[in-house]
C-alpha positions as CSV (number, residue, x, y, z in Angstrom):
1,M,24.9,-126.7,-28.8
2,T,27.5,-125.3,-31.1
3,F,29.7,-122.2,-30.4
4,G,27.9,-120.2,-33.2
5,K,24.5,-120.9,-31.5
6,M,25.9,-119.9,-28.1
7,L,26.9,-116.5,-29.5
8,F,23.7,-116.0,-31.5
9,I,21.4,-116.2,-28.5
10,P,23.1,-113.5,-26.4
11,L,23.5,-111.3,-29.5
12,V,19.7,-111.5,-30.2
13,V,19.0,-110.7,-26.5
14,L,21.4,-107.7,-26.7
15,L,19.8,-106.4,-29.9
16,L,16.3,-106.7,-28.4
17,I,17.3,-104.8,-25.3
18,S,19.0,-102.2,-27.4
19,S,16.0,-101.6,-29.6
20,V,13.7,-101.3,-26.6
21,T,16.1,-98.8,-25.1
22,M,16.3,-96.8,-28.4
23,V,12.5,-96.7,-28.6
24,K,12.2,-95.4,-25.1
25,A,14.8,-92.8,-25.7
26,A,13.2,-91.8,-28.9
27,D,10.1,-90.8,-27.0
28,F,11.9,-87.9,-25.5
29,D,14.2,-87.0,-28.5
30,W,12.8,-83.5,-28.5
31,I,14.9,-82.7,-25.4
32,N,18.0,-82.7,-27.7
33,N,16.5,-79.9,-29.7
34,L,15.6,-78.0,-26.6
35,N,19.2,-78.3,-25.4
36,I,20.4,-76.9,-28.7
37,R,18.0,-73.9,-28.5
38,A,19.0,-73.2,-24.9
39,A,22.7,-73.2,-25.9
40,A,22.1,-70.9,-28.8
41,D,20.0,-68.4,-26.6
42,S,20.5,-69.0,-22.9
43,S,18.9,-65.8,-21.8
44,G,15.9,-66.4,-24.0
45,F,15.7,-70.0,-22.6
46,R,15.8,-68.6,-19.1
47,A,13.2,-66.0,-19.9
48,S,11.0,-68.8,-21.3
49,L,11.4,-70.9,-18.2
50,A,10.6,-67.9,-16.0
51,T,7.4,-67.1,-17.9
52,R,6.3,-70.7,-18.4
53,F,6.7,-71.8,-14.8
54,K,6.3,-68.4,-13.1
55,I,9.6,-68.5,-11.3
56,G,12.5,-66.1,-10.8
57,D,16.2,-66.1,-11.6
58,V,17.1,-67.5,-8.2
59,Q,15.0,-70.6,-8.7
60,I,16.1,-71.0,-12.3
61,D,19.8,-70.8,-11.2
62,A,19.2,-73.3,-8.5
63,V,17.6,-75.8,-10.9
64,L,20.2,-75.3,-13.6
65,R,23.0,-75.9,-11.1
66,Q,21.5,-79.3,-10.1
67,V,20.9,-80.8,-13.6
68,D,23.2,-81.9,-16.4
69,R,21.6,-80.0,-19.3
70,P,19.1,-77.1,-19.8
71,G,16.5,-79.5,-21.2
72,D,16.7,-81.4,-17.9
73,A,15.9,-78.2,-16.0
74,Y,12.7,-77.9,-18.1
75,M,11.8,-81.6,-17.5
76,V,12.4,-81.3,-13.7
77,L,10.2,-78.2,-13.6
78,R,7.5,-79.8,-15.8
79,L,7.5,-83.1,-13.8
80,G,7.2,-81.1,-10.6
81,E,4.2,-79.3,-12.0
82,M,2.5,-82.4,-13.3
83,S,3.2,-84.5,-10.3
84,R,2.5,-81.7,-7.8
85,Q,5.7,-82.7,-6.0
86,P,8.0,-80.2,-4.4
87,L,11.0,-79.3,-6.6
88,N,13.5,-80.8,-4.1
89,I,11.8,-84.2,-4.3
90,V,11.8,-84.1,-8.1
91,I,15.5,-83.1,-8.2
92,D,16.4,-85.9,-5.7
93,K,14.5,-88.4,-7.9
94,Y,16.3,-86.9,-11.0
95,R,19.7,-87.5,-9.4
96,S,18.9,-91.0,-8.4
97,E,17.0,-92.2,-11.5
98,K,18.2,-90.0,-14.4
99,N,20.1,-92.8,-16.0
100,R,16.9,-94.9,-16.2
101,G,15.1,-92.5,-18.5
102,W,12.4,-89.8,-18.3
103,G,9.5,-92.3,-18.5
104,V,10.8,-94.2,-15.4
105,L,11.3,-90.9,-13.6
106,A,7.8,-89.7,-14.5
107,K,6.3,-93.0,-13.3
108,S,8.2,-92.8,-10.0
109,L,6.6,-89.4,-9.5
110,G,3.1,-90.8,-10.0
111,I,2.6,-89.9,-13.7
112,K,1.1,-93.0,-15.1
113,P,2.2,-94.3,-18.5
114,G,-0.6,-93.8,-21.0
115,S,-2.1,-90.9,-19.1
116,N,-2.7,-87.5,-20.7
117,E,0.2,-86.0,-18.7
118,F,2.6,-88.8,-19.8
119,H,1.6,-88.3,-23.5
120,A,2.1,-84.5,-23.1
121,L,5.6,-85.1,-21.9
122,K,6.4,-87.4,-24.9
123,R,5.0,-84.8,-27.3
124,G,7.5,-82.2,-26.4
125,N,8.1,-79.0,-24.6
126,D,5.6,-76.2,-24.3
127,L,8.2,-73.4,-24.4
128,Y,8.5,-73.0,-28.1
129,D,6.2,-73.4,-31.1
130,D,7.3,-75.6,-34.0
131,K,9.2,-72.7,-35.6
132,G,11.4,-72.2,-32.5
133,K,9.7,-69.0,-31.3
134,S,8.7,-68.6,-27.7
135,K,5.1,-69.5,-26.9
136,G,4.8,-66.6,-24.4
137,K,2.1,-64.0,-25.0
138,G,3.3,-61.5,-27.5
139,K,2.4,-57.8,-27.3
140,H,-0.2,-58.1,-30.0
141,K,-1.2,-61.7,-29.7
142,G,-4.9,-62.3,-30.2
143,K,-5.5,-58.8,-31.6
144,K,-6.8,-58.7,-35.2
145,G,-5.0,-56.8,-37.8
146,K,-1.7,-56.3,-35.9
């Protein structure tokens, strides 16, 4: 085997692994946008978390202190809800498996790949609509003519 062929094979393997990793990461690209929104309006983000997950400031603070980014806080709360696991279990798993990706973390919490829950995670967050507005109930939401 020539030197060129010896370099070619590992290069192809590296490219294949990289492309699989990028595809997996792309499944949860929406978290980057969530982090940007949270940075631009941290109090609005916190209010959205409180409303969406029916939790108070103390619990929001506790989660935010234990994760790397605001979007991670959303995911930890969402995964806890979906898996019906206590938050401390989800946070422990997050700490030990966060470098392996959200799909792996979800699977380790019992959310099966291909399930409705897993697809819901991949679709994005449920805090904001596609225009960046909070999905919380507005004062006149659902009333005609207002």
